[in-house]
C-alpha positions, 0 to 999 in steps of 0.5 A, a space after each residue: 499499500 503506498 502511502 497518501 501524499 500531499 504536495 502545497 506550494 506557497 508564493 509559487 504556481 504548482 508544478 506538476 513535474 516537481 509533484 512527480 519528483 516527490 512522489 518518485 521519492 516517496 516510493 523510493 523510502 518504501 525499501 527502508 522496511 518502515 510503513 509509511 501512511 502519510 506524506 507531506 510536501 510544503 514547497 515554498 519560494 523565498 523573497 531571495 530566489 531560494 526554494 524551502 522544501 519542508 516534508 513530514 512523514 506520518 509513520 505506522 503508529 502515529 510517529 511522525 518525522 520532519 525535515 527541512 531544507 532550502 536551496 536555490 533549485 527547486 529539485 536539489 531543495 527536494 532531494 535534499 530533504 527526501 535524503 536527510 528524511 532516509 537518514 532519519 529513517 535508517 536510524 529509527 531501523 537501527 541501521 547505521 548509515 552506511 549499510 546500503 548503497 545511497 540512492 542517487 537522485 
């Protein structure tokens, strides 16, 4: 079962290609063997041209994991946010972060 995914855009128009990128990143988190019930991503463009991506994952049992990163490129912001979440998920699973191959962005 794939998690429900909400993508919200602030101070910018919704972008279907960014939404598709978020979907691919959520799918990549599936190999962690931790059930993700819901993913919420908020993408916001700042006045200085940077993009912030905020991710909240609701895991089975109601536990939540959140991370946020700001970058000049929207796709890099999304990718780095999910990479940070992956590190946190690996920590929850009790695995050292170097025990698996990195997922290419």
